[in-house]
Backbone as ProteinMPNN parsed JSONL, in Angstrom:
{"seq_chain_A": "MQSEIIIELWGVATCRRYQRMRRAVLEGAQRLGVNVRLEEINDAGRLARVNPLHLPQLRMGDRVLARGNPPSTDAVARWLTES", "coords_chain_A": {"N_chain_A": [[-4.198, 1.96, -9.904], [-3.252, -1.053, -8.255], [-5.12, -1.971, -4.982], [-3.558, -2.486, -1.475], [-3.684, -5.451, 0.257], [-4.501, -5.738, 3.927], [-2.622, -8.365, 5.563], [-2.75, -9.656, 9.04], [-0.572, -11.106, 11.056], [0.015, -12.795, 13.815], [2.013, -13.772, 16.399], [5.222, -15.921, 17.407], [7.945, -15.561, 16.066], [10.069, -17.656, 15.395], [9.02, -19.746, 15.619], [7.553, -22.833, 14.75], [5.243, -23.273, 13.157], [4.238, -20.528, 12.416], [6.116, -19.923, 11.15], [5.445, -21.528, 8.307], [2.827, -20.008, 8.163], [3.635, -18.062, 7.794], [4.76, -18.316, 4.816], [2.664, -19.719, 3.72], [1.364, -17.378, 3.158], [2.81, -15.241, 2.079], [3.178, -17.105, -0.699], [0.358, -17.667, -1.635], [-0.146, -15.106, -2.053], [2.014, -14.042, -4.025], [1.183, -16.132, -6.039], [-0.74, -15.822, -6.816], [-1.252, -12.747, -7.969], [-1.637, -10.245, -6.445], [-1.265, -7.753, -4.072], [0.197, -7.775, -0.937], [0.068, -6.65, 2.72], [1.775, -7.514, 4.437], [1.651, -7.819, 7.898], [3.356, -8.292, 11.115], [2.835, -8.817, 13.995], [4.546, -9.322, 16.557], [4.987, -8.346, 19.317], [5.225, -8.954, 23.138], [3.783, -7.683, 24.384], [1.387, -7.154, 23.14], [0.31, -9.61, 22.264], [-0.312, -10.876, 24.656], [-2.663, -10.332, 25.196], [-4.16, -12.467, 23.455], [-5.424, -15.322, 23.346], [-2.846, -17.97, 24.191], [-3.021, -20.398, 23.324], [-4.389, -20.145, 20.54], [-2.334, -19.508, 19.165], [0.078, -19.808, 16.379], [-1.763, -16.476, 14.259], [-3.584, -15.861, 11.761], [-5.313, -13.028, 10.319], [-7.087, -10.768, 8.72], [-8.505, -7.784, 8.519], [-11.059, -7.44, 10.698], [-11.946, -10.154, 10.834], [-10.424, -13.826, 11.412], [-8.445, -15.635, 10.075], [-7.218, -17.829, 10.571], [-5.827, -20.241, 12.91], [-3.293, -21.441, 15.31], [-2.733, -23.853, 13.417], [-1.421, -24.029, 10.34], [-2.915, -23.039, 7.199], [-3.058, -24.184, 4.163], [-1.509, -23.157, 1.131], [-3.508, -22.773, -0.987], [-5.751, -22.763, 0.785], [-5.358, -19.984, 1.451], [-5.386, -18.135, -1.348], [-7.556, -18.367, -1.951], [-8.722, -17.122, 0.25], [-7.578, -14.57, -0.142], [-9.028, -14.028, -3.43], [-11.558, -13.447, -2.46], [-11.513, -11.744, -0.9]], "CA_chain_A": [[-3.05, 1.655, -8.883], [-3.666, -1.88, -7.383], [-5.091, -1.457, -3.551], [-3.268, -3.675, -1.195], [-4.838, -6.242, 1.356], [-3.55, -5.88, 4.758], [-2.884, -9.345, 6.397], [-1.994, -9.441, 10.396], [0.026, -12.188, 11.206], [0.052, -12.953, 15.466], [2.783, -14.859, 16.948], [6.256, -15.481, 18.013], [8.553, -15.357, 14.32], [10.522, -18.524, 15.501], [7.849, -20.995, 15.697], [7.397, -23.306, 12.666], [3.791, -22.84, 12.616], [4.393, -19.104, 12.209], [6.736, -19.423, 9.534], [4.625, -21.896, 7.874], [1.621, -19.932, 7.618], [3.735, -16.025, 6.735], [5.063, -18.573, 4.059], [1.572, -19.36, 2.798], [0.567, -16.007, 2.449], [3.449, -14.916, 0.408], [3.325, -17.814, -1.612], [-0.877, -17.783, -1.911], [-0.322, -13.5, -2.918], [2.509, -14.305, -4.873], [0.42, -17.121, -7.082], [-2.29, -14.334, -7.505], [-0.31, -11.655, -8.287], [-1.84, -9.611, -5.307], [-0.185, -6.818, -3.356], [-0.428, -7.948, -0.069], [0.864, -5.841, 3.399], [1.798, -8.373, 6.033], [1.982, -7.019, 9.129], [3.842, -9.082, 11.75], [2.832, -8.937, 15.655], [5.472, -10.629, 17.639], [5.003, -7.615, 20.671], [4.852, -9.632, 23.81], [2.068, -6.753, 24.687], [0.395, -7.117, 22.473], [0.439, -11.069, 21.692], [-0.788, -11.463, 26.158], [-4.256, -10.433, 24.664], [-4.551, -13.571, 22.437], [-4.995, -16.752, 24.087], [-1.546, -18.333, 23.787], [-3.238, -21.406, 22.537], [-4.838, -19.59, 19.443], [-1.393, -18.88, 18.208], [-0.317, -17.99, 15.894], [-3.114, -16.218, 14.347], [-3.623, -15.469, 10.671], [-6.303, -11.845, 10.565], [-7.712, -9.749, 7.616], [-9.257, -7.201, 8.967], [-11.946, -8.133, 12.264], [-11.638, -11.659, 10.952], [-9.474, -14.062, 11.845], [-8.638, -16.941, 9.098], [-6.482, -19.258, 10.684], [-5.196, -20.222, 14.401], [-2.672, -22.807, 15.363], [-2.432, -25.252, 12.475], [-1.419, -23.266, 9.239], [-3.61, -22.777, 6.793], [-3.033, -24.467, 3.226], [-1.439, -22.059, 0.299], [-4.723, -22.976, -1.865], [-6.678, -21.799, 1.484], [-5.104, -18.19, 1.325], [-5.559, -17.885, -2.417], [-9.085, -18.45, -1.857], [-9.22, -15.683, 0.968], [-7.392, -13.487, -1.003], [-9.73, -13.895, -3.855], [-12.831, -12.968, -1.801], [-11.656, -10.279, 0.005]], "C_chain_A": [[-4.219, 0.006, -7.917], [-3.548, -1.788, -5.979], [-4.324, -2.84, -3.078], [-3.925, -3.888, 0.006], [-4.228, -6.284, 2.805], [-4.025, -7.758, 5.619], [-1.881, -9.163, 7.974], [-1.694, -11.022, 10.726], [0.529, -12.256, 12.676], [0.986, -14.073, 15.713], [4.187, -14.377, 16.954], [6.854, -16.187, 16.439], [9.676, -17.011, 14.65], [10.016, -19.678, 15.587], [7.497, -21.383, 14.45], [6.339, -23.295, 12.405], [3.807, -21.919, 12.212], [5.05, -19.039, 11.099], [6.203, -20.029, 8.436], [3.505, -20.941, 7.227], [2.214, -18.347, 6.896], [4.494, -16.752, 5.173], [3.847, -18.702, 2.679], [0.866, -18.528, 2.288], [1.357, -15.123, 1.428], [3.305, -15.558, -0.307], [2.009, -17.673, -2.4], [-0.665, -15.94, -2.467], [0.254, -13.378, -3.493], [2.027, -15.097, -6.15], [-0.83, -16.31, -8.198], [-2.032, -13.116, -7.857], [-1.01, -10.294, -7.211], [-0.947, -9.256, -4.345], [-0.864, -7.165, -1.833], [0.802, -7.188, 1.277], [1.005, -7.006, 4.345], [2.359, -8.016, 7.53], [2.19, -8.358, 10.498], [3.703, -8.88, 12.963], [3.391, -9.931, 16.349], [5.775, -9.665, 19.223], [4.481, -8.727, 21.785], [3.381, -8.82, 24.166], [1.007, -6.847, 24.254], [-0.383, -8.722, 22.286], [-0.24, -11.767, 23.42], [-1.91, -11.513, 25.992], [-5.123, -11.091, 24.267], [-4.086, -14.412, 23.516], [-3.897, -17.672, 23.631], [-1.954, -19.9, 22.738], [-3.93, -21.338, 21.631], [-3.369, -18.793, 18.832], [-0.58, -19.826, 17.208], [-1.478, -18.145, 15.214], [-2.939, -15.301, 13.043], [-4.938, -13.812, 10.159], [-6.059, -11.33, 9.129], [-9.056, -9.076, 8.159], [-9.864, -7.516, 9.987], [-11.712, -9.639, 11.964], [-10.619, -12.505, 10.94], [-10.08, -15.575, 10.942], [-8.657, -18.028, 9.367], [-6.096, -19.073, 12.273], [-4.642, -21.184, 14.636], [-2.492, -23.533, 14.256], [-2.558, -24.006, 10.824], [-2.352, -23.753, 7.79], [-3.12, -23.38, 4.981], [-2.673, -23.137, 2.118], [-2.144, -21.541, -0.642], [-5.534, -21.735, -0.987], [-6.43, -19.964, 1.309], [-4.94, -17.525, 0.091], [-6.559, -17.65, -2.64], [-9.396, -17.419, -1.007], [-9.177, -14.272, 0.271], [-8.484, -12.847, -1.868], [-10.915, -12.925, -3.441], [-12.767, -11.659, -1.089], [-12.008, -8.711, -1.286]], "O_chain_A": [[-5.294, 0.006, -7.317], [-2.449, -1.595, -5.459], [-4.293, -3.896, -3.709], [-4.535, -3.067, 0.691], [-3.251, -7.033, 2.838], [-5.099, -8.199, 6.027], [-0.736, -8.72, 8.065], [-2.515, -11.936, 10.637], [1.62, -11.701, 12.809], [0.763, -15.202, 15.275], [4.575, -13.233, 16.718], [6.301, -17.109, 15.839], [10.027, -17.396, 13.534], [10.746, -20.668, 15.629], [7.228, -20.74, 13.436], [6.152, -23.304, 11.188], [3.238, -22.029, 11.126], [4.756, -18.301, 10.159], [6.302, -19.365, 7.404], [3.243, -20.999, 6.026], [1.7, -17.682, 5.996], [4.821, -15.916, 4.331], [3.836, -18.275, 1.524], [0.038, -18.602, 1.381], [0.957, -14.525, 0.429], [3.169, -14.87, -1.319], [2.108, -17.559, -3.621], [-1.263, -15.712, -3.518], [-0.147, -12.488, -4.244], [2.446, -14.74, -7.251], [-1.352, -16.242, -9.311], [-3.026, -12.416, -8.051], [-0.567, -9.201, -7.563], [-0.093, -9.973, -3.824], [-2.037, -6.946, -1.53], [2.013, -7.119, 1.066], [0.018, -7.28, 5.028], [3.512, -8.042, 7.958], [1.31, -9.18, 10.755], [4.839, -8.639, 13.37], [2.958, -11.037, 16.675], [6.542, -10.073, 20.095], [3.474, -9.38, 21.513], [2.238, -9.278, 24.19], [-0.105, -6.69, 24.757], [-1.606, -8.821, 22.19], [-0.602, -12.942, 23.47], [-2.531, -12.481, 26.432], [-6.337, -10.912, 24.365], [-3.094, -14.419, 24.244], [-4.108, -18.189, 22.534], [-1.344, -20.317, 21.753], [-4.463, -22.428, 21.425], [-3.358, -17.736, 18.199], [-0.824, -20.984, 17.547], [-2.191, -19.149, 15.215], [-2.329, -14.232, 13.088], [-5.374, -14.195, 9.073], [-5.004, -11.467, 8.51], [-10.197, -9.533, 8.238], [-9.05, -8.175, 10.635], [-11.282, -10.338, 12.881], [-9.636, -12.007, 10.392], [-11.12, -16.233, 10.938], [-9.357, -18.973, 9.004], [-6.062, -17.967, 12.812], [-5.259, -22.185, 14.274], [-1.405, -24.047, 14.519], [-3.551, -23.393, 10.433], [-2.337, -24.943, 7.475], [-2.638, -22.35, 4.509], [-3.415, -22.156, 2.165], [-1.943, -20.456, -1.188], [-5.867, -20.601, -1.33], [-7.231, -19.052, 1.102], [-4.422, -16.409, 0.135], [-6.821, -16.781, -3.472], [-10.329, -16.697, -1.36], [-9.983, -13.356, 0.109], [-8.962, -11.739, -1.623], [-11.159, -11.85, -3.988], [-13.623, -10.822, -0.803], [-12.143, -7.568, -0.847]]}, "name": "protein", "num_of_chains": 1, "seq": "MQSEIIIELWGVATCRRYQRMRRAVLEGAQRLGVNVRLEEINDAGRLARVNPLHLPQLRMGDRVLARGNPPSTDAVARWLTES"}
């Protein structure tokens, strides 16, 4: 059975950059055939702990992969193969 990679996406779901970041993760995972669980952190209480200038934010484990500007699908695919 293939293991699942957990990725957290922090931010406001209505933000365009958030949506582009979300799409890049899903497309990168689909391209590689990798099983990804995307946990979307939209709770105001949890988001308050993060500098708003650093949102949206993409995390894998303790590692911040991207913040602010969405990564390309190719970058996400590369991170998924490295994990």
